[in-house]
N, C-alpha and C positions, 0 to 999 in steps of 0.2 A: 359676440365667436369664443375671443379668450377665456372665457365663461362657462362656456361651452366644453370649450378643449378639458378646461380644468375639475369639471362636473364627472367626464366622462374618467379622465385618469383617475379623479375620487373612487368611483365607482369598481374601476378595475383592480383597482391597490385593495379595497377592501375584499374582492372577489380573490383575489391571487394568495393572499393570507395563508392559504392552507394547501394542503398538498405536498409531495414528493416529486414529484419527475421535474426533468430538467428545464428550465425554461430557455438558457440557454446553451451553444454551443459546447461541449464538452473539454476542457484541457486537450490539446492536442489535434481538434478536429479544424477544420476550414468549416465557410457558411458563406452564402448570399442572403440577399435583402432585398427587398421590391418594395416602395412605399411611395403612396401619392403624397403630395403636401398643399397644404393649402399656407400662402406666403403671404406675410405683413411687410410689404417692402416701406423701405425709405419714403417717407413724404415728396423727397425732391426727385426721386425719378418720375414723378406724373404718372402713375401707371395705377393700376385697379389692385386692389387688395381682394387677392381670390385663392381658390382651390386650380391652378392653372400651371402646375409643377409636380415634379418627381422625383426620386432617389433611387442611385440602384450600388448598391454596396458588392462587395467581396474580403470577407475576413477571416482571420486564423485567431484560436485561443490559442496564445502564447504559454500563459499555466491558468490557476487557478481564480485573478487576479486583473489579467490584462489581456485585450483583444488589439490587435492592431489589421485597420480597415483599411482599404481601397475605396474611392466615394467617385461617382457620376450622379451631378445636379443636374435638371435640367428647368424651364419653366419659360410659356410663352406669356409675360404678362401683354395685358390692354392697355392701352393711353385711354387717361380720364381728361387728357387735355389736347385740342386739333391741334395744335403746336408741337405737337411732340407724338412720334409715331413708335407705332406697337414695337415689343423687345420680344429680340431672346437672349436670355441668358443661358450658361454653360459654365458647369464649376469640375474641376477634377480636380481632386484631392486627397490626403492622407489623414486619418483619422488617428488618435489613437482610446481608449477605454477603459476605465479602470469599472469594474464588472465589481457587482455585490450579489452577497447569496449565490452564486454561479447554477450551484450543485441542487437551487429550491425551484419550487414552482412560479413564485416571482421573484423578478433579479433585476432591480434595480442596476443601472451605472453613467458615469458622469464620462463626457469624451472635449475633444477638444483636437486640432487640427490647423491643418494647412495647404494652403492648395493653389490655382491660378482662375482663375477668370474671366470671362471675355461679355461682353454687351454686346451686340448685332442687332441695333435699329435696325426694325423691315423699311421695304423702301427704298434700300439705297441709300442710307447716313454713314454713318464713320461710324467704324467699327471701333471697339477700345477693350482694351486685353488690362489684366494685371494683378496683384498678388490678392487670394481669400486668404481670411483669417475668421477662426469660428472654435464658437463653446457652447457646451449647455446639457442640457441632461434625455433620460429616457429611462424605457425599463421592457423586456420582455413580460409576457406572461403565455405559459401554455396551456394553450386549449382542448390538447385533443390528445392527454395523457404520454405526452411524448415530447423532444424537442427543438419539434416543429413547435415557432411560438408567434405569436401576436406578436407587435413591434409597433413602438409608439414613441418620439421622443421630438424635443425642441430643439433649435439651433438656433443662435445667434450671430449671426453673417455679415463680418465686414470687409470690404474689398475695395482696392484701391482704383479698378479701372477705370470710374469716373473722375472729371475732375475734381469733385466735391468723392470724400469718400461717402460710402450708402453703407447705412448699417441695414439688414432685413430680422425679420425673425420671421421663420420657417416654420412648422407645424406637419407632424408627419405621422402617418400610419399604413400600416403595411404588414407584410410576412418575412419570418427571417427563418432559414431551409437549412440544418448542417448539411456536411458529406464529410466521408473519409474515414476513417477509424481516432478511435481515441487512443491519448498516452495513458498504459496500462495503469491501471492503478498501485497503489503499495498497500501488501494486503498482510496484516502483521495478526493474526486473530487470541495473543498469550500477552501481547502488547510490551513488550520484552522491548522493542526495537529490533530487531529481526525480521526479516518479511519471510511469513510460513517457509519457501520455498529452498531455505538458505538453513531453516530452523531446524537442531542434530537432538533440540528437550523440548518439543508444544509441550502448551500445558502451564508454564512457566509460571510460580504464583505470581501476583500484583505485587510488582514493588521490587524483586530479588533485583543482584547486579547480575548483570552475566556475559560473556566475551562474547566474539565476535560472531559463535555458532549461537547463540541463546542460550547456554546453557549454565545455570549459576556459578559463581566467582568462589573458589578459594583460594584465600589470599597468598594464604601461609603454608599451602600445600600438606596441609597435618591430614586430608580425608574427610576433614568435615565443611561442607558446606559453609562460606558466610553467612546468611540467612540463620544457620543451626549452633556458628561455634561460639561460644558465649568467653573465649579465650582467645584472641583474636593477635597474631605477631606468634605464636609458637614458635621456639626455633626447630631451625633447619632438625629432620633425624629421630626427633623425639616422641615419645609415645603417645599417645593422648585418648583422653575414653569418647565417649561416645557425643560429646558434646564440645569436645577439641580442647580442652584442657588436658593439662603436662599428670601421669599418672602420679599419683605418690607413692614412692618407692616402699612404705612399711606396708602399704594393701598386701594382703595376701595372694599368692599367685602359687598352690599348692602342687602342681603341675609344671612349674618353669615351663609352659609354655605362651607365657605374656599376654595374656587374658586371665584375668582377678578373678578369684575363686566366685566372688559375687554376682562375676558374670557370667562365668564359663559352665557350657553347657552340658559337656564332655572332661570332667575334671581330673580324669586319668590319665590320657595320652602320653604316649610311649615317648620317653630319652627322645629330640630334638625332631620329633615330628612336624611338618608343615602344618599348623591349623588356619582355620579360617576364624572372622571376628568372636563368634560363638567358641570357639576353642576347642574343636570337633577337627578333626584331620581332617585334610585335603585329600580325596579322591580323584583320582586317574583322569576319572569323565563326573562334570559339575552338569546338569541340567540346571537352567535360568530361570527357574518358576518366577512367574512373576513381569517375564521382560513378556512384552505381548505388542502386535502392530496393529494398525486398522486394517480391515479384511482388502484384499488383495494388493497391499501397500507394504514398502518399508517403512513407513515414519511409526516411530513407538503411541503408544498411548499413555494416558497415563495414571502413576504409579510405577513406570519402571524406573526413571533413572536412581529408587531407593536400592534396586537390586544393583542398577548396575554401579553405583556410589561405593557400595560394599565389596565389589568384587574390584574396584578401582585402591581400594583401602585394603585389601589382601596382598594382589600386588605390587605395591607399594611398598610392602612391611618385608615382601620375600621379594628382591627383584633380581632373582637369577632366574623362577622361573619362567615357564616358555609357553604361550597355551596355542591352541587353532581353535580360533571360531567355528562351527558348523550351524550351517542350517538344516530344519529339516522342514517336511508340511507335510498335510495329508495327500489321499488319491485324489479329490478333485481337480478337474483343471484339469491340462493337459501334460505329460509327464516334463514337456523342455522347459515352459510356459514359469512348471514347478520349480525346475531346478535350478530355474533363473531367478526367481520368484525368492528362493531361499540363500542366494549369493547371495543377493541385494539386503538381506535381512542382514546376513551376519557382516556384510560388510558396514548393516550402519551398527553394530553394535562394538566391532573394532573403530569405525572412526570416533565412540562416546569415547572411547576409553583414548584412545590416543591425544582427544581434546582435553581431558584430563589429566594429562603428562604422561601416559605409559607411553613408552618407546616402541616404535612400528619393527623394530629387528626383533621385538619378542612376542608377536603376532602374527597369526596368519590365518585365513577364512578360506572354508569349503561350504558353498552348496550341495547339499544328497538331493535337494528335492523330497520326492514322495517313496526313497529306495530303501528305508531304514525304519519300517513304520516298530512302533515299541506296543501298539494295540492293535484294538479292529477297529478298521475303515471304514466298516459298515454302520457305526454306530456314533453319537453328536461324541459321547462322551470319549470316545476312539480317538477320533479325527482332532480333539480340542489338545489330550495327551502327543501327537504325533507333531503336532505345529509347536516346535519347540525351537529354543536356541542351547550347544551344548558349547561349553568348554573343558576341551581334551588338553590335557596337562600333556606337553613334548619333553620336557625338560623341566626336573629341578634346580 
């Protein structure tokens, strides 16, 4: 019998090595199992080894590695000695299981437990009870592309109910069926350690250090992210170039607008004018071209952070500027929905700037929805222009 069990186990192991369905219950789920048992009883019991019992279990998947299970086992072994009556065995216990490869089709486990054991001989013999200890190994195999699984295990049981401690081996096979919802999984699409639902800067490149909102760090607050900063530790308030290094005073700035001539796309700015990082005078209304969102969502798409980082740098440079962040949509969909969506998108930009250190009392938010188009809403190109976020400078 032992050779047959080993052959079956080896065959199932080979079959179960592939596939991606869950064999075991998922973390957070409950389950129950029903198994029939072949019992190799202790020789001192004087009973036949046979398929004469079974096990019923109900358990809970604590996490990815551990299950706890309540177990009821029963057997009716027949005597092989005319002087010894048939017996009725009942065991009630608790098992702790160490699960391996829970999320795969084939999932082995180790188990150990303790409980209460009763041996009640048939025909009026003296009933005996005592403690029960067990340990062993098993596996679960998904056969139906679900986490309803074939379960097979070996259990070595030692019980103290008899005058001599008895040691039995149980070989059990049956089904395990899960129930209840699984624990929600942590989803972090860009791998930055911040769950998608909380990530204000999705699609962060791999390996970048981020804050609690999933946005790249700027440790020295010079307006250049750490990943691009070639001069970390810049003193507070120092003017830096595009790679975070302090500007050399000797370099030329002909219009004295704070942007070096070599980088100045508007080299003749009026004296005292506030300019952007390209040296061009700031307009009262600035459309944030390049700041885009997922369809029907307030989640930023990749590339938007570059534009917003430049806005942060300008606002840090001119701490007296106050802005209103305005969201606009095209005319697709209901007007009320579009107004709500535009307000949420404007709020996303507000939160991004606030997370990078821009004081919230310098910013306000408003959603205009589809009410202020700047292009024809009957064409795809016009709709794309109408879907926009605008910075309105309210105070210089």
